[in-house]
C-alpha positions in Angstrom: 0.0 0.0 0.0 1.4 3.4 -0.9 2.1 6.0 1.6 -0.1 8.6 -0.2 -2.6 7.5 -2.8 -3.0 10.9 -4.5 -0.3 13.0 -3.0 -3.0 15.1 -1.3 -0.8 16.0 1.6 -1.7 18.0 4.6 1.0 20.6 5.0 1.0 21.8 8.6 1.9 25.3 9.7 4.6 23.9 11.9 6.3 22.1 9.0 6.5 25.3 7.0 7.7 27.3 10.0 10.6 24.9 10.4 11.1 24.8 6.6 12.1 28.5 6.2 8.6 29.4 5.0 7.0 32.0 7.4 4.0 30.8 9.4 1.2 33.3 9.2 -2.3 33.6 10.4 -4.8 31.3 8.6 -5.4 33.1 5.3 -8.8 34.3 4.4 -10.4 33.0 1.2 -11.7 36.5 0.3 -10.3 37.6 -3.0 -8.4 34.3 -3.7 -8.9 32.4 -6.9 -10.4 29.1 -5.8 -9.9 26.2 -8.1 -12.4 24.2 -6.2 -15.5 26.3 -6.9 -16.3 24.9 -10.4 -15.6 21.3 -9.4 -17.7 18.7 -7.6 -17.8 18.8 -3.8 -15.7 15.7 -3.7 -12.1 16.8 -4.5 -11.3 13.3 -5.8 -14.1 13.2 -8.4 -13.6 13.8 -12.1 -9.8 14.0 -12.0 -7.9 13.9 -15.3 -4.4 14.7 -14.0 -1.8 12.2 -12.7 -2.5 11.3 -9.1 0.3 8.9 -8.3 4.0 8.5 -8.7 5.7 5.3 -9.9 9.3 4.3 -9.4 11.3 2.3 -11.9 14.5 1.7 -13.9 14.9 2.6 -17.5 18.4 1.1 -18.1 19.3 -2.5 -17.2 21.7 -5.0 -18.8 21.7 -8.7 -18.5 23.9 -11.6 -19.6 22.8 -10.9 -23.2 25.0 -7.8 -23.4 28.5 -8.8 -24.4 30.2 -6.5 -21.8 28.0 -8.0 -19.1 27.9 -11.7 -20.1 31.6 -11.6 -20.9 32.4 -10.2 -17.5 30.6 -13.0 -15.7 27.0 -12.0 -15.6 24.7 -15.0 -15.9 21.3 -13.5 -15.0 19.0 -13.2 -18.1 16.0 -11.0 -18.7 13.5 -13.2 -16.9 15.8 -13.4 -13.8 16.1 -9.6 -13.8 12.3 -9.2 -14.1 11.7 -11.6 -11.2 14.2 -9.6 -9.1 12.7 -6.2 -10.0 9.2 -7.3 -9.1 10.4 -8.3 -5.6 11.5 -11.9 -5.7 14.7 -13.2 -4.2 17.3 -14.4 -6.7 20.8 -15.7 -6.6 23.4 -13.2 -7.9 26.0 -13.9 -10.5 28.5 -14.6 -7.6 26.2 -16.9 -5.8 24.8 -14.5 -3.2 21.1 -14.3 -2.3 19.8 -10.8 -3.1 16.4 -9.1 -2.8 15.1 -5.6 -3.0 13.7 -3.7 0.0 10.7 -2.8 -2.2 9.8 -3.9 -5.7 9.9 -1.6 -8.7 6.7 -0.4 -10.3 8.2 -0.6 -13.8 11.3 -1.9 -15.5 13.2 -1.7 -18.8 15.8 -4.2 -19.9 18.1 -2.4 -22.4 20.6 -4.9 -23.7 23.0 -3.6 -26.4 21.7 -3.7 -30.0 25.2 -4.1 -31.4 26.5 -7.7 -31.1 23.1 -9.0 -29.9 23.4 -12.7 -29.7 27.2 -12.9 -30.0 28.1 -13.3 -26.3 26.6 -16.8 -26.1 28.6 -17.9 -29.1 31.8 -16.3 -27.8 31.6 -18.0 -24.4 30.4 -21.3 -25.9 33.2 -21.3 -28.5 31.1 -21.4 -31.7 33.2 -22.4 -34.7 32.8 -19.0 -36.4 34.1 -17.4 -33.2 37.1 -19.6 -32.6 38.1 -19.1 -36.3 38.7 -15.4 -35.5 41.8 -14.4 -33.5 39.9 -11.9 -31.3 37.2 -14.5 -30.8 39.6 -17.1 -29.5 41.2 -14.6 -27.2 37.9 -13.5 -25.7 36.6 -17.0 -25.5 39.5 -18.0 -23.2 39.4 -14.8 -21.1 35.6 -14.9 -20.5 35.7 -18.5 -19.5 38.4 -17.8 -16.9 36.0 -15.6 -15.1 36.8 -13.1 -12.3 39.1 -10.2 -12.9 40.4 -11.7 -16.2 36.8 -11.7 -17.6 36.2 -8.2 -16.4 39.4 -6.9 -18.1 38.5 -8.7 -21.2 35.0 -7.1 -21.2 36.6 -3.7 -20.8 38.9 -4.4 -23.6 36.0 -5.5 -25.8 34.3 -2.2 -25.1 37.5 -0.3 -26.0 37.9 -2.1 -29.3 34.3 -1.5 -30.1 34.6 2.2 -29.2 37.7 2.6 -31.3 36.2 0.8 -34.3 38.6 -2.1 -34.2 36.4 -4.9 -32.9 36.3 -7.8 -35.3 33.1 -8.0 -37.3 33.0 -11.7 -36.4 32.1 -10.7 -32.8 29.7 -7.9 -33.7 26.6 -9.6 -34.8 24.2 -7.4 -36.8 20.7 -7.7 -38.1 20.6 -10.6 -40.6 22.5 -12.9 -38.4 20.2 -15.7 -37.3 21.2 -15.4 -33.6 20.4 -11.7 -33.7 16.7 -12.0 -34.5 16.4 -15.0 -32.2 17.7 -13.1 -29.2 15.6 -10.0 -29.9 12.5 -12.1 -30.2 13.2 -13.6 -26.8 13.8 -10.2 -25.3 10.4 -9.0 -26.6 8.7 -12.2 -25.4 10.2 -11.9 -21.9 9.0 -8.3 -21.5 5.5 -9.5 -22.6 5.5 -12.4 -20.1 6.3 -10.2 -17.1 4.1 -7.2 -18.0 1.4 -7.1 -15.4 -0.5 -3.8 -15.9 -1.4 -2.0 -12.8 1.1 -3.9 -10.7 4.4 -4.3 -12.5 4.9 -2.8 -16.0 7.7 -3.9 -18.3 8.8 -2.1 -21.5 10.4 -3.4 -24.6 13.7 -1.6 -25.0 17.3 -1.7 -26.1 20.5 0.4 -26.0 21.9 2.0 -29.1 25.5 2.2 -28.2 27.2 5.0 -30.1 30.8 5.2 -28.9 32.8 7.6 -31.1 36.6 7.2 -30.4 35.6 6.1 -26.9 33.2 9.1 -26.3 29.9 8.1 -24.9 26.8 9.0 -27.0 24.6 6.1 -25.9 20.8 6.2 -26.1 18.2 3.8 -24.7 15.3 3.3 -27.1 12.0 2.7 -25.3 8.8 1.4 -26.9 5.3 2.3 -25.9 4.3 -0.8 -27.9 3.8 -4.5 -27.3 5.3 -7.3 -29.5 2.7 -6.8 -32.3 4.5 -3.6 -33.3 8.0 -3.8 -31.6 8.5 -7.3 -33.1 8.1 -6.1 -36.7 11.5 -4.4 -37.0 14.8 -5.4 -35.3 16.7 -2.8 -33.3 19.0 -0.2 -34.9 22.7 -0.6 -34.4 25.7 1.8 -34.6 27.7 -0.3 -37.1 27.7 0.6 -40.8 26.4 -0.2 -43.3 23.2 -1.3 -41.6 23.6 1.0 -38.6 25.3 4.3 -37.8 26.8 6.1 -34.8 25.3 9.4 -35.8 22.2 10.3 -33.7 20.6 11.9 -36.8 20.4 8.4 -38.3 18.9 6.9 -35.2 16.2 9.6 -35.3 15.5 8.7 -38.9 15.2 5.0 -37.8 12.8 6.0 -35.0 10.6 8.0 -37.5 10.6 5.0 -39.9 9.6 2.7 -37.1 6.6 4.8 -36.2 5.7 5.3 -39.9 5.8 1.5 -40.6 4.3 0.1 -37.5 2.1 2.9 -36.2 3.9 2.6 -32.9 5.4 5.1 -30.5 9.1 5.3 -29.4 11.6 7.6 -27.7 15.3 7.7 -27.0 17.0 8.6 -23.7 20.7 9.7 -23.9 22.9 9.1 -20.9 26.4 9.6 -19.4 27.4 12.9 -21.0 30.1 12.9 -18.3 32.1 10.4 -20.3 31.4 11.9 -23.7 34.3 14.4 -23.5 32.0 17.2 -24.5 30.1 15.6 -27.3 26.8 15.0 -25.5 25.7 18.7 -25.6 28.0 20.0 -28.2 27.4 23.4 -29.9 28.3 22.0 -33.3 27.7 18.9 -35.4 30.7 16.6 -34.6 29.5 14.2 -37.3 29.7 17.0 -40.0 33.3 18.2 -39.3 32.1 20.7 -36.7 29.5 22.5 -38.9 26.8 24.5 -37.1 23.7 22.7 -36.2 20.7 23.4 -38.4 17.0 23.7 -37.6 16.3 20.1 -38.7 18.8 18.8 -36.1 17.2 20.9 -33.3 13.7 19.8 -34.3 14.5 16.1 -34.5 16.4 16.0 -31.2 13.7 17.9 -29.4 11.1 15.5 -30.8 12.9 12.2 -30.1 15.0 12.9 -27.0 12.6 14.4 -24.5 14.4 12.9 -21.5 18.0 12.6 -20.3 19.4 10.2 -17.8 21.0 12.6 -15.3 22.5 10.0 -12.9 23.3 6.3 -12.7 26.1 4.0 -11.5 28.6 5.9 -13.6 28.4 9.1 -11.6 26.0 12.0 -11.1 25.7 14.3 -14.1 23.6 17.2 -12.8 26.4 19.8 -12.3 30.1 20.1 -12.0 31.9 22.3 -9.4 34.1 24.0 -12.0 31.0 25.1 -14.0 29.0 26.0 -10.9 31.5 27.3 -8.3 28.8 29.0 -6.2 26.8 25.8 -5.8 28.0 24.0 -2.7 26.2 20.8 -3.7 27.5 20.7 -7.3 30.3 18.2 -6.5 28.2 15.1 -5.9 29.7 11.8 -7.0 31.5 13.5 -9.9 33.2 11.5 -12.6 35.6 13.6 -14.7 38.6 11.4 -15.5 38.0 11.3 -19.3 35.9 9.4 -21.9 34.3 6.0 -21.4 37.3 3.8 -22.2 39.9 6.2 -20.7 41.5 6.6 -24.1 41.4 10.4 -23.7 41.7 12.5 -20.6 39.2 15.2 -19.7 40.0 18.8 -20.2 38.1 21.8 -18.7 36.8 23.0 -22.0 34.9 19.7 -22.5 32.8 20.1 -19.3 30.0 22.4 -20.6 29.1 19.8 -23.1 28.6 17.1 -20.5 26.3 18.2 -17.6 22.6 18.6 -17.2 22.7 22.2 -16.1 25.1 23.4 -18.8 23.3 21.3 -21.4 20.0 23.0 -20.5 21.7 26.4 -20.8 23.2 25.5 -24.2 19.7 24.5 -25.3 18.5 28.0 -24.6 21.4 29.4 -26.5 20.8 27.2 -29.6 17.1 28.1 -29.5 18.0 31.7 -30.0 19.7 30.8 -33.3 17.7 27.8 -34.5 14.2 28.6 -33.3 13.9 25.2 -31.5 15.6 24.0 -28.3 17.5 20.7 -29.1 18.3 20.1 -25.4 14.8 20.5 -24.0 14.8 17.4 -21.8 13.2 16.1 -18.6 15.3 14.2 -16.1 15.3 10.5 -15.2 17.7 8.4 -13.1 18.7 4.8 -13.8 21.2 2.0 -13.0 23.0 0.9 -16.2 23.7 -2.2 -14.2 25.5 -5.0 -16.0 24.6 -7.6 -13.5 20.8 -7.8 -14.1 20.3 -6.3 -10.6 19.2 -2.7 -10.1 20.1 -1.9 -6.4 19.3 1.7 -5.4 19.9 1.2 -1.7 23.3 1.8 -0.2 23.0 -1.1 2.2 22.1 -3.5 -0.7 24.5 -2.5 -3.4 25.5 -5.1 -6.0 27.4 -2.6 -8.2 27.7 -2.4 -11.9 29.7 -5.5 -12.9 29.8 -9.0 -11.6 33.4 -8.6 -10.5 32.2 -5.7 -8.2 29.4 -7.6 -6.5 29.8 -7.5 -2.6 33.3 -8.7 -1.5 36.0 -7.5 0.9 38.1 -6.3 -2.0 35.8 -4.3 -4.2 36.1 -0.9 -2.3 39.8 -0.7 -2.9 39.9 -2.2 -6.4 41.1 -0.1 -9.4 38.5 -0.1 -12.1 40.2 1.5 -15.0 43.6 2.9 -16.0 44.9 5.3 -18.6 47.3 4.0 -21.3 50.3 5.2 -19.2 49.2 3.1 -16.3 47.9 5.9 -14.0 44.6 5.4 -12.3 41.5 6.7 -14.2 38.8 5.3 -12.0 38.5 3.5 -8.7 35.7 1.0 -8.0 34.6 3.0 -5.0 33.5 5.7 -7.3 30.6 3.7 -8.6 27.4 4.7 -7.0 24.0 3.1 -6.4 21.4 2.9 -9.1 19.3 6.0 -9.7 15.5 5.8 -10.0 13.0 7.3 -12.5 9.9 8.7 -10.9 6.9 9.1 -13.2 3.7 11.0 -12.4 1.1 9.0 -14.2 -2.6 8.3 -14.2 -1.9 4.5 -13.9 0.9 2.0 -13.9 0.6 0.8 -17.5 2.8 1.1 -20.6 0.7 3.7 -22.2 0.2 5.9 -19.2 3.8 5.8 -18.1 5.1 6.3 -21.6 2.8 9.3 -22.2 4.0 10.8 -18.9 7.6 10.4 -20.0 6.9 12.0 -23.4 5.4 15.1 -21.6 8.4 15.0 -19.3 6.3 14.8 -16.1 9.1 12.8 -14.4 12.0 13.3 -12.1 15.2 11.6 -11.2 16.5 10.5 -7.8 19.8 9.1 -6.8 18.1 6.1 -5.2 15.7 7.4 -2.6 11.9 7.3 -3.2 11.0 10.8 -2.1 7.8 12.2 -3.6 8.3 15.5 -5.3 5.9 17.9 -7.0 6.7 21.1 -8.9 4.3 23.5 -10.7 5.0 26.8 -12.3 2.6 29.7 -13.0 1.9 33.4 -12.6 -0.8 33.3 -9.9 0.5 31.0 -7.1 0.6 32.7 -3.6 1.5 31.6 -0.1 -2.1 30.5 0.6 -1.9 27.9 -2.1 0.8 26.0 -0.3 -1.5 25.5 2.7 -4.3 23.9 0.8 -4.8 20.2 1.2 -4.7 19.2 -2.4 -1.6 20.7 -4.0 -2.0 18.8 -7.3 -5.4 20.2 -7.9 -4.2 23.7 -7.2 -1.1 23.2 -9.3 -2.8 21.9 -12.4 -5.6 24.5 -12.1 -3.3 27.5 -11.8 -0.1 26.5 -13.5 1.8 23.8 -15.3 3.7 20.7 -14.0 7.4 19.8 -14.3 8.4 19.2 -17.9 6.1 21.9 -19.3 6.4 25.5 -20.6 5.1 28.4 -18.5 1.8 29.7 -19.9 1.9 33.3 -21.2 1.6 35.9 -18.5 -1.8 37.5 -19.3 -2.3 39.3 -16.0 0.9 41.4 -16.0 1.9 39.7 -12.7 5.6 40.4 -13.3 7.4 37.3 -12.1 6.6 33.6 -12.3 6.0 31.7 -9.1 6.5 28.0 -8.3 4.5 25.7 -6.1 6.6 22.8 -4.8 6.4 20.0 -2.3 8.7 17.1 -1.2 7.9 14.2 1.1 10.8 12.0 2.4 11.2 8.4 1.4 9.2 6.5 4.1 12.1 4.1 4.5 14.8 6.7 4.1 16.2 9.9 5.5 14.7 13.2 6.4 15.0 16.2 4.0 17.7 19.0 4.4 16.3 21.5 1.9 14.4 22.1 -1.4 16.1 24.4 -3.9 15.2 25.9 -7.2 17.9 25.9 -9.9 17.5 28.6 -12.5 19.4 29.0 -15.7 19.0 31.7 -18.4 20.7 33.4 -21.3 21.8 37.0 -21.0 21.3 39.6 -23.6 24.9 39.1 -24.8 24.2 35.4 -25.4 26.2 34.2 -22.3 24.6 31.7 -19.9 23.7 32.5 -16.3 22.6 30.4 -13.4 21.7 30.6 -9.7 20.6 28.2 -7.0 18.0 29.4 -4.5 17.3 27.7 -1.2 13.5 28.0 -1.0 12.5 25.6 1.9 14.6 24.0 4.6 14.5 22.2 7.9 15.4 23.0 11.5 14.6 26.7 11.6 18.0 27.7 10.2 18.7 31.2 9.2 20.8 32.1 6.1 24.1 33.9 6.8 25.2 37.2 5.6 26.3 35.5 2.4 22.8 34.1 1.9 24.0 30.6 2.5 22.2 28.3 4.9 24.2 26.6 7.7 24.8 22.9 7.2 21.9 20.8 8.3 24.2 18.7 10.6 25.2 15.0 10.6 23.7 12.1 12.6 25.6 9.3 10.7 27.2 6.7 13.0 29.8 4.9 10.9 30.3 2.1 13.4 26.8 0.7 12.6 26.5 2.3 10.0 23.2 4.2 10.5 21.7 7.6 10.9 18.9 9.1 12.9 16.1 11.3 11.6 16.5 13.7 14.5 17.4 16.5 12.1 15.8 17.4 8.9 12.1 17.4 8.0 9.8 14.7 6.8 8.2 17.2 4.3 9.2 20.5 2.8 7.5 22.9 0.4 6.0 26.2 -0.3 5.6 28.9 -3.0 8.6 30.7 -4.4 8.6 33.8 -6.7 11.6 34.5 -8.8 13.1 37.7 -7.3 15.5 38.2 -10.3 13.1 37.6 -13.2 13.9 39.3 -16.5 11.0 38.9 -19.0 13.5 39.2 -21.9 15.6 36.2 -20.9 14.9 32.6 -21.9 15.0 30.6 -18.7 14.5 27.2 -17.1 13.7 26.2 -13.5 14.0 22.9 -11.8 13.8 21.7 -8.2 16.5 19.9 -6.4 15.6 18.1 -3.1 18.5 17.1 -0.8 18.4 14.7 2.1 20.4 14.8 5.3 23.7 12.9 5.3 23.4 9.1 5.2 26.0 6.2 5.0 27.4 5.4 1.5 27.7 1.8 0.3 31.4 1.9 1.2 30.5 2.5 4.8 28.4 -0.7 4.8 31.2 -2.7 3.2 33.6 -1.3 5.8 31.5 -2.7 8.7 30.4 -5.9 7.0 33.9 -7.0 6.1 35.7 -5.2 9.0 37.8 -3.1 6.6 40.4 -0.4 7.3 39.7 1.8 4.3 41.9 4.8 3.2 40.6 8.2 4.1 40.3 9.0 0.4 37.2 6.7 0.1 34.0 8.6 1.0 31.7 6.9 3.5 28.7 9.1 3.5 26.7 11.6 1.3 23.5 13.4 0.7 21.1 11.7 -1.7 18.9 13.9 -3.8 16.2 14.3 -6.5 16.1 16.5 -9.6 12.8 17.4 -11.2 12.3 18.0 -14.9 12.6 21.7 -15.7 9.8 24.2 -16.4 10.8 26.6 -19.3 10.1 30.2 -19.8 10.2 31.7 -23.3 9.7 35.5 -23.9 6.6 36.3 -26.0 
């Protein structure tokens, strides 16, 4: 049973007083616009807006992906679905594992390139053993352990540099390819249980240009009657292409041929070395983007995966030096295969906030915003196990499943032998939260297309954000925030309606409720980005609601919320923070001539990291360089403002 059925939360005066929102006398209804007057007496009757939030994962790999199966993963799609819906399974290293709570929806996204090859590589099919690379990988993968992991990483590197043998990169037309795809589709259909546990047919299109990550997950609204008509698109010519424009053409063709509905979700710009949100077309020798590019990307890529096991991608401290929370689980060593180190000039093309800013800049020139995306979180697990809780973390690869050694293991090195990535830098799975009318493929997909979604770093906090021109403090004290929000404004993922009342500045109605099994909330913030008159980007982070009656200092910054983490257990207590935070905030720096976006960031109080649980479980003496706690968070999809 859900904590709140319709998110019709009672917001007490006491909660707002402790949250940095002034408590006042009970407001009079005189003169206030009342969204209830034209509705039935029952506030729950005749509702057409989303009334519940559903949590799931949009990015999961099983043993059918070569870099997962080659590295020792043996769990297949049906195993992953059983785990996701709450059953106990045995992990790839023989350990029992179960979720604290089942997912509401799940998407298995095995790689489209090489689909069906890994079984033949491990099994030593004659066509594989006849190839020098095939023989090498067959031996390494069958050794298991660290040898298999290194071989899987080498395979990714060869693929990314375009030097993987065609014998190992099965493409459409290979009998094994269609057989595996058909089984992926069948498994999704078998486990789809509308209203209880929803599965989506999906795959990952794995564009990896010189080791730079441009991956997209392709998600179908459809069942097998449509999705089964056309095999997935790959990145390998002549059938496939690494150019996103060609993927978008394939998506359009799929819809035209089948009458279906599909979208693509990019991820991990933080290992793209600036290519994810570039200002020029890197597939056309750096030529400027044209209007067709902007229109196609805005149409097909309405979401972006802001966080997952390969780091958090919301912001970077060098890009947002005034944001004290910008340096959260940051990965900035280089591109995916560590073939090229990161440089500072690459960073603006890699992060959510700078990507959104660049979208506004390109809109000025092209008329359409190509980077107008909502935010989702995911796992990108390669074990078949999405584990968003720090006390239940089974990591990204089989070699990194729970063990005394994993926290101090070196994951990846540069060519000169220096460390690029340590295993402790992997983080727990993110989650996608979808505000939907029901837990079905159609309703969830439609909510994702309208961007009424948000990302969390693993916690199941419930977050609402609405933008408009008429919200006032009294609205935040009504019982049913959703009815007020939809009646007087627009939800996350939408555009602000034109200001017809000459109000002056937009206002935002927001609310956050802690994960019932998680930590209290530290604060709710609004992140604003805009483009100045000279074309340069601007940003600011505003604390808008907070716990414990703190007072901002002379610099406008809130004091730290405190820390109740006991690393000897490890555990924390909810004696600080708030169970709920919210209010109405009006932009004090609004300029009607500036394009802008606004999204909410919700931050929890400090809690133990997975490394802290490993430390106690295995009685480890870990180096001081390994972090043991952090502050989990959520990011809503933005709301955009465009001048008349």
